[in-house]
C-alpha positions as CSV (number, residue, x, y, z in Angstrom):
1,M,19.5,-12.1,-18.1
2,K,17.1,-14.9,-17.3
3,K,13.5,-14.0,-15.6
4,A,14.5,-16.5,-12.5
5,T,18.0,-14.2,-12.3
6,M,15.9,-11.3,-12.4
7,H,13.7,-12.1,-10.0
8,R,16.3,-13.1,-7.3
9,V,18.3,-9.5,-8.1
10,Y,14.4,-7.9,-7.2
11,L,13.9,-10.2,-3.6
12,A,17.9,-9.2,-2.6
13,A,17.3,-5.5,-3.8
14,M,13.9,-5.5,-1.9
15,I,15.6,-6.6,1.4
16,L,19.0,-4.6,1.0
17,L,16.9,-1.3,0.7
18,Y,14.5,-2.3,3.9
19,F,16.7,-3.3,6.1
20,V,19.4,0.2,5.2
21,F,16.1,2.3,5.8
22,L,15.1,0.6,8.8
23,V,18.9,1.4,9.8
24,L,18.3,4.6,9.2
25,D,14.8,5.0,10.8
26,L,16.5,3.6,14.1
27,F,19.8,5.1,14.7
28,F,19.9,7.9,11.9
29,P,16.7,10.2,12.2
30,Q,18.8,13.2,10.8
31,A,18.9,11.1,7.1
32,A,14.9,10.9,7.0
33,A,14.9,12.4,3.9
34,L,17.5,9.5,2.5
35,S,15.4,7.3,4.3
36,D,12.0,8.5,2.3
37,V,13.9,8.2,-0.9
38,L,14.9,4.4,-0.4
39,K,11.4,3.7,0.8
40,W,9.8,5.4,-2.4
41,L,12.5,3.4,-4.5
42,S,12.0,0.3,-2.7
43,I,8.1,0.6,-3.7
44,C,8.6,1.5,-7.5
45,L,11.0,-1.5,-7.4
46,N,8.3,-3.9,-5.8
47,F,6.2,-2.9,-8.6
48,A,9.0,-3.3,-11.4
49,G,9.5,-6.7,-10.0
50,C,5.7,-7.7,-10.2
51,A,5.8,-6.5,-13.5
52,W,8.0,-7.9,-15.0
53,T,10.2,-10.8,-12.9
54,I,7.2,-12.6,-11.6
55,R,6.1,-15.5,-13.8
56,P,1.9,-15.0,-13.1
57,Y,-0.6,-17.7,-12.1
58,S,-2.9,-15.8,-13.8
59,L,-2.7,-13.1,-16.1
60,S,-6.3,-11.1,-14.9
61,D,-4.9,-11.6,-11.6
62,W,-1.7,-10.3,-12.2
63,R,-3.2,-7.5,-14.0
64,L,-5.3,-6.2,-10.9
65,T,-2.1,-6.3,-8.8
66,C,0.3,-4.6,-11.0
67,T,-2.3,-1.8,-11.1
68,G,-2.6,-1.5,-7.7
69,L,0.8,-1.7,-7.2
70,L,1.5,0.9,-9.9
71,L,-1.1,3.0,-8.0
72,T,0.6,2.9,-4.7
73,V,4.2,4.1,-6.4
74,V,2.1,7.5,-7.1
75,C,0.4,7.2,-3.8
76,D,3.5,7.2,-1.8
77,F,5.1,9.6,-3.9
78,F,2.3,12.4,-2.5
79,L,2.3,11.0,0.8
80,L,6.3,10.7,1.3
81,F,7.6,14.0,-0.5
82,T,4.1,16.5,-1.0
83,T,1.5,17.5,1.9
84,A,-0.9,16.3,-0.6
85,Y,-2.1,13.8,2.2
86,L,-5.4,13.9,0.7
87,W,-4.8,12.9,-2.9
88,G,-2.4,9.8,-1.4
89,V,-5.2,8.1,0.5
90,L,-7.8,9.0,-1.9
91,L,-5.7,7.2,-4.8
92,F,-5.1,4.3,-2.1
93,I,-9.0,4.1,-1.8
94,L,-8.3,3.1,-5.7
95,V,-5.2,0.6,-4.7
96,Q,-8.2,-1.6,-2.6
97,G,-10.6,-1.0,-5.3
98,Q,-8.0,-3.2,-7.3
99,Y,-7.2,-5.8,-4.7
100,L,-11.5,-5.9,-3.6
101,K,-12.1,-7.5,-7.5
102,R,-9.1,-10.0,-6.0
103,T,-11.2,-11.1,-3.5
104,G,-13.9,-12.4,-5.9
105,V,-16.4,-9.4,-5.8
106,H,-17.4,-9.2,-9.9
107,S,-19.2,-6.3,-9.2
108,V,-17.8,-3.3,-8.0
109,S,-19.9,-0.5,-9.5
110,F,-21.0,0.4,-5.9
111,F,-17.7,0.7,-4.9
112,Y,-16.7,3.2,-7.5
113,T,-19.9,5.0,-7.1
114,A,-19.6,5.8,-3.6
115,Y,-15.8,6.8,-4.6
116,I,-17.2,9.5,-6.7
117,V,-19.2,10.8,-4.4
118,L,-16.9,10.8,-1.8
119,L,-14.2,12.5,-4.2
120,A,-16.5,15.4,-5.5
121,V,-17.8,16.0,-1.7
122,S,-13.8,16.2,-0.9
123,M,-13.0,18.5,-3.5
124,F,-15.6,20.8,-2.4
125,A,-14.9,20.3,1.3
126,E,-11.3,21.3,-0.1
127,M,-12.3,24.6,-2.2
128,T,-15.0,26.1,0.4
129,K,-12.9,24.9,3.7
130,I,-16.2,24.1,5.1
131,F,-14.4,20.9,6.9
132,D,-11.2,18.9,6.5
133,P,-12.5,16.1,4.0
134,L,-9.0,14.2,4.8
135,Y,-10.9,12.7,7.9
136,V,-13.9,11.3,5.9
137,V,-11.7,10.2,3.2
138,S,-9.5,8.4,5.8
139,A,-12.5,6.6,7.4
140,F,-13.7,5.4,4.2
141,Y,-9.9,4.3,3.1
142,A,-10.0,2.5,6.8
143,F,-13.7,0.5,5.5
144,A,-12.4,-0.4,2.3
145,L,-8.8,-2.0,3.5
146,F,-10.6,-3.8,6.1
147,T,-13.3,-5.2,3.8
148,V,-10.6,-6.3,1.8
149,W,-8.7,-8.1,4.7
150,V,-11.8,-10.0,5.5
151,R,-12.5,-11.1,2.2
152,S,-9.1,-11.7,1.3
153,L,-8.6,-14.6,3.9
154,H,-11.7,-16.2,1.4
155,A,-10.3,-14.7,-2.2
156,P,-10.9,-17.5,-4.7
157,L,-6.8,-17.7,-5.9
158,P,-4.8,-20.9,-5.4
159,Q,-4.5,-22.1,-1.4
160,K,-0.3,-20.7,-1.8
161,N,-1.2,-17.6,-3.4
162,R,-4.5,-16.8,-1.0
163,R,-2.2,-17.2,1.9
164,A,0.4,-14.7,0.5
165,F,-2.4,-12.4,-0.4
166,F,-4.2,-12.4,3.0
167,G,-0.7,-12.2,5.2
168,G,0.2,-8.8,2.8
169,M,-3.1,-7.4,3.6
170,S,-2.6,-8.2,7.3
171,L,0.6,-6.2,7.5
172,F,-0.7,-4.1,5.3
173,L,-3.6,-3.3,7.9
174,L,-1.0,-3.1,10.7
175,C,0.6,-0.6,8.9
176,D,-2.3,1.7,8.8
177,V,-3.0,1.0,12.2
178,N,0.5,2.6,12.9
179,V,-0.4,5.4,10.7
180,A,-3.5,6.0,13.0
181,L,-1.4,5.5,16.2
182,T,1.1,8.1,14.8
183,N,-1.6,10.9,14.0
184,L,-3.3,10.2,17.5
185,F,-0.4,10.5,19.2
186,S,1.5,13.0,17.6
187,G,4.0,14.9,19.7
188,D,4.3,12.2,22.1
189,P,7.8,10.1,22.6
190,F,5.8,7.1,21.1
191,S,4.9,8.4,18.0
192,S,8.4,8.2,16.9
193,W,8.0,4.3,17.2
194,F,4.8,4.2,15.5
195,Q,6.2,5.7,12.7
196,F,9.2,3.3,12.7
197,F,6.4,-0.1,12.7
198,M,4.6,2.0,9.8
199,W,7.5,0.7,7.2
200,F,8.6,-2.2,9.2
201,F,5.0,-3.7,8.2
202,Y,4.6,-1.8,5.0
203,L,7.3,-3.1,2.6
204,P,6.8,-6.5,3.7
205,A,3.4,-6.5,2.8
206,Q,3.5,-5.1,-0.8
207,L,6.1,-7.5,-1.5
208,L,3.5,-10.5,-0.3
209,I,0.7,-8.6,-2.4
210,A,3.4,-8.9,-5.2
211,K,4.2,-12.4,-4.6
212,S,0.5,-13.6,-4.3
213,T,0.3,-13.1,-7.7
214,E,3.2,-15.9,-8.5
215,E,2.7,-19.0,-10.4
């Protein structure tokens, strides 16, 4: 199968999975387990589509993005199928580290040094139960995401790629705003809508990030 045909199949499958799990979330909440499987499959497919069907404009930028998307597959496994949310968010910080490099930051040693300190503190807090490290890790993640979002507007990419990357990061940010609102209003009737909009924004964000590497 030619790469162009594979790419069209990838896009069609992504759109189909997206609409199916949105319909399940809206009208069949009892099928939440199936919806979660479809969501994770869509993230796996997005990585595969970027890795094997996209003709990249830059191999180095494409490798950074594919690494970020592969890490996202692992992150979402933790967040969708386990209660190890701490590990999911810690890995998502590494995703933002990959995307930070795409914005033109050539030296990310400070970022990774801070990450190692955060990881050590989190493991210590997890073992001693002094405090819940998820709050600290989430704050660091939010700062990293916001930084990438701001910098993506002027990322050193071709114009159409920069627009796709900025669009993807904007939707990514909107997804995580809804994650925060879901946790803030847990138990509130509106929280189900916040949960719906998480993935309403999230999968298009991932698709745009993948497409931002395209020639």
